[in-house]
N, C-alpha and C positions, 0 to 999 in steps of 0.2 A: 409517498409510499409509507406504509405503516412500519412500526418498529418490528412487529412480528415478521413481516416480509424481509426486513433487513437482516434479521437474525436467522432466517431459514437457510439451511445448508444441505446440499446433497451429500451422500456418504463419501464420495471421493473427495469433495471439498473439505469435509470434516477431517478426513485422514490427512490431507495435505496440510491443513492448519495445525494438526497435532505435531506433524513432523517439523513444521516451521517453528513451533514454540520451542522444541528441543534444540534445533539448530541455532535459533536466535540467542539462546543462553550462551552458546560458544561464541557467537558473534559479538555479544556485549562484552564478554570477558576479554576477548582478543582485540576488540574495537577494530574489526576487520576493515580492509581497504574500501569496500563498497559502501560504507556508511554515508560518505558524502554524496554519492550518486543517488542512493535510495532515499536519503533524507530530502534531497532536492526534489525528486519526483513526488514523494508523498506529500510534502508540505505544500507544493504548488497544486497538487491534486486536491488537497484539503481546502485550499482557498477557492478553487473552482467549484467544489461541491457546496460551499457556503452560498455562493451566488445562485446555484441551481435551486437549493432548498428554499430560498426565499421567494421563489416564483410561484405562479399558479401550478395546479397539479401537473405532474410529469409522467411520462411513460414509466411503468413499473419495471423493476429489474429482478433478475434471478437472485442476486444478493447484493450486499453493499458494494462489493468489488466488481459486480457484473456489468452488463450493458446498460448504458445510460443515454437517453436521448437528450442532446444538449438543449438547454433552455434558451429562449430568445435573448438577444443582447439586452443588457440593462439600460434603461432609458434614464438619463440624468435629468433631474428636475431643472426647469428653466429658472433663471434669476427673476425675482419679483419685479424688478425695474431696471432700467438702464444704468442707474447709479450703482446698484449692487453689482452689476456685471462688470463695471469698469473699476470698482474699488480694488486697491492693491491687496494682495494676500497678506494676511498677518504673518509675521515671522514665527517660524516654528521654535518651540522650546527645545533646549538641548536635551538629548536623550538621557534618560535616567541610567544610573549605574546599576546594572542588573546584579552585580556581584558585591555590592557594598557591605553585605552581611558577613563576607568571608574574612577570617583572620589573615594576617600577612603570611603565616605558614599554615598550610592546610593539612599537612601530614609529615610523616618521617619514615625513612627506610634505612635500616642499618646505621642509625645515628645521623643521617644526612637529611636536612630539611627539604620539604617540597614546598616551594613558594606559591603564593596565590597567582603570581604572574605566569609561572610555568604551567600551572593547572589550567588557567583561563586561555592561554595561548594555544595549548593543545586542544582544548575543547572547541575553540572557535575554528581551528584549522580543519575540523571535520565537515564544515559547511561551506557552501559556495561563497566566494568573496570574503571568507573569514568572518562571517556574521551569522549568529544563530537566528533561526526563524522567529518571526514576530509572535508566534503563538507561545513561545517560552517566556513567560513573565517572570519578574523577580520572585513572586510568591511560589510559582511552580519550581523554579530553580532552587529556592531555599529548601523546599521539601525534598527535592531530589539530591541536594548537595552531598550528604553523607555517602550515598551509593555511588554518585559520580566520582567522588574522591577515591572511594574504594576501588572502583573500576580503573581509575587512573593508576593507582598503585599496582593493581593486578596486571595492568598493561606493561608497566615497567618490569615486573617480575617475568611476564611472558616474553618480553623483548630479550631479556638476559638469557632465557631458556632457548629462544630462537637463535640468538647469536652463538651460544655454546653448541647448538646443533648444526652450525654452518650456514644458517640463513642470513646472509649479510644484506642489509638494506641497499637498494640501488635504484637509480632512475630507470634503468632498462627493465628491471623486473616489475617495477611499479607500472610503467607504461604498458607492458605486456598484459598484466592482470587487469588493468583498467579497461583496456580495449576488449578483452575477453568478456568482461562484465557488460560492457555496452552492447556487444553482439547478442547477449542473452536477454536483454531487456525486451519487454513487450513492444512491438512496433509503434503502438499508439503512445505509450509512455515515452518512447524515444523521440517521436515527433513533438510531443508536448515539451520535452526537455529542450529540444533545439529551438522551439519557438520562444520559450521562456528566456533562454540565454540571449537570444537575439533582441527581445524586447527590453529586458531588464539591464543588461550590461553590454549590449551590442557585441557579443562574443560568439564565436562559432563553437560547436561541440569539440572540434579538433583542438582549438586553442585552450578550451577549458580543461580537456584531458591532459594536455601538455603542462598546464599550470599545476594541476593536481600532482602530476608525476614529479614535478620539481620540488614539491613539499617534502621536507625531511620527515615530518610526522606521518605523511602518507606512505613514504617508503618504508618506514618502520612498521606501520600497520600491515603492509603487504608481506613483510618478512614474517610477522607473527602469523598472519593468515596462512602462509605457505607452511609454516611449522605445524600449525593445528591440522591442516589437511593431511600432512604426513602422518601425524598421530592417528587421524581418522582412518586412513587407509590400512592401518594395522589392526583395527578392531575386527574381531571375528564374531559371527553369530551362528549358533548351532541350529539344526533343523527343529529340534525339540523346543528351543527358545522361540523360533518363528511360529510354530504351531500353537504354543501356549499363548503368545501375544495375540494371535489371530482370534483364538477362542475368547480371550479377555475383552477384546475391543470390537468384535464383529457386530454386535448389536448397536453399539454407539457410533461406530465409524463406517461400517461397510454395509449397512442396511438402508435401503431406500423405502420410505413409507409410501403408501398409496396416496394419490391426490385426494384432498379433502372434498367434502360435499360443497356444492355451490361455488366451485372453482372451475377454471378452464385452463387449458394449456395451449399456447400459441407461438407462432414464429411470424416474423414480419420482415419486409424489405422497405427501408425508409429512403425516400427521395427528398432530402431536406431542403427547406427554404429558410435562409437566415433571416430575412426581413419579410414578415407576413403581409406587409403593405406593398411589396414589390410585385406588381401584377405580371411583369414580364418573366421574373424568376419563377413565379407560380405556374405560369403557362408552360415554361420549359420543363419544370419538374413533372407536371401532369402528362405532357407528351412522352417523356421518358418512361414514366410509370405505365402508361397505356401500352406503349410498345413492348415493355418488359412483360406485362400481363399477357399479351397476345402470344409471346414466345412460351410462357409458362403453360398456357392452355394446351399448346401442342406437345409440351414435354413437362408435365407437373413434377416428375421425379427430380428435375434439376433445380427445384426451389432452393435447397440449402446451398448448392454451389453458386447459384445466382446471387443469393444473399451475401455470401462471402465476397463475391466479385464486385457488386455494385451498391450494396446498402451503405448508407451514411451513418448508421447506428453502430456503436461498438459491439452490439450483439452479433454483428456479421462474423465475428470470430467463432461463434457457436452456430453458424449457419442460419442466423437470424432468430434463434430460439430465445424467447423471453421467459421460458419455464412456466410454472404453475402460479396462478394468481386469482384473487377473488375480486368482488365488486369494490369500487372505490379506490383501486390501485392504479387505474389507468385514467387518462383524460377521457371525458365522456364520449366523444365521437368514436374513439378506439374501442372503448368498453362496449358501447351499444352494438357496434358491428360484430365484435368477436362473440358476444353472448348470443347473438341471433344466428350464428353459423352452426353447421354440423361438423363433426370431426372429419378432416380430410378436405373440407371445402376451402377454396381460395377466393378471397373477396375482390370486388372491383376496387380501384384506388379510393382510399378513405382519407379525407383531408382533416388535419389537426393543426394546432399552432406550430407544429414542428415541420410540416410539409405534407407529403402524400405517402401513404402506407399501402402496400399490398400485404394482406394478412392471410395466414393459413391457420385454421384451427387444428390443433394436433390432438391425437388420441390421448386419453388420460393414461397415467402411468399406474400400474399395479405395484403392490409391495414386492420387493425383491431383495436378494442378498448376494453380494459378490463372493465368489468362491475363494478358497485359500490360494489357489494357483494364480488367480487374477490379480491378487494384491500382495503376493509374496514379496516382490521387490520393494514395494512401498513399506511394508512392515519391517523389512530388513533395514531400510534407511532410518526408520524411526528408532529401532532398537540400537543401531550404531550411534545415533545422536544421543540417546539416553546414556549409553555406556561412556561415550566421550564426555558428556556433561559431568558424570560422576568422577571420571579420571582427572579432568582438569580441575574440578573443585577440590579434590583431595590434594593435588599437586600445589595449588595456590594456597590452600589453608596451611599446608606444611611449610612452604616457603615464607608465608606471611609471618608465621610464628618464629621461624628460624632467624629471620632478618629483623625481628622485633619492630615490625611495621606498626605505625600508629596513625589514627585519623583524628584531627583536631576540629572537626566540624560536626556539630550536633544538629539533629533534626529538631524543628520547633515543636514545643509541647502542644499537644492537642487540647482544645478548650474543654474544661471539665463540664460534665453534664449538670444541669441545675438540680439542686437537692429537692427532693419531694417535700412539700409542706408537712410539718409535723401536725399530727392530730391533736386537737385540744382536749 
């Protein structure tokens, strides 16, 4: 899938991402309780996407976070000879100290030192099994360290504010909030999380949540989160502010451009085959696809509901929709089929490396713009987040100064650009 395709967003998706950016600022400052769960899901998803991107062409998606057809299982190279296969594995080198660059005291609040150990312990507590993901190298952490320490100090300040407002950390509140967060996760993310926990640490989701709820740091994070949500509930937005924001952002966030030339729009139902060499699995998938197609011919209006019910592709959540795409963004068999179809037409089962697809070519989308009434609530959430961001930043800056807080970690100097040769 091309970079242009990955960066393409629908207006509603743009708006949601704008809201997320504002809310994420609050989440970073408060280091809210869900960071452990979200980090777990995202980093495991990141690892999965690396495997997919290394494969042959895959089914294109609406955007980077949209439907993805899983790539075939990775085949491990065979050992060159029996001796290599039997050779004992070399002992692994001890893990490098990711935080070796930190001083013993990373900061200070009200004359009290913040030790390297306290900072690292709290940072690690935000991740499953108390370990940061492998993607966080020492170099990345070194660049992030000043802001991480600043966030840690801000967290301490926010915790004092939460305590003063009556938000006492407790296991009961932590467990309640974590379970609510789990309920709101995407079903596929939830299943991925359960599978990862089972494979990596032989732990159930219930045990994992209970372990998180036992953590003092997690209980404090949730107390902060509860305090911030209380502040957020008091933020008010006027009708004039809403209308002004809509006018400001309607072109950028709430306008759907028309489909480009030489592109098509399609939906599909995937009957996946995990092993393309498994002839029995292929026959079973084809039988099911053929039976489903016969039902669709009698009731083509049920395509989206059928996709939601039986498709193996994550696009099932969108009724099978893969959105708009051009040539070169699909595997060849899929592309050839859909470009040969007419809008509204439903294909016979199409075989690809992923299994069998029933494809419907959809009508192209004309340019459109959502009305103020359609997005009024969305705009309100965005404005509330903006106001909350400003309010919290002002509060933290004031307390940071009043408590004479200090950061003893400096970002590494950027390499200087080479000087241009002097003219002789």
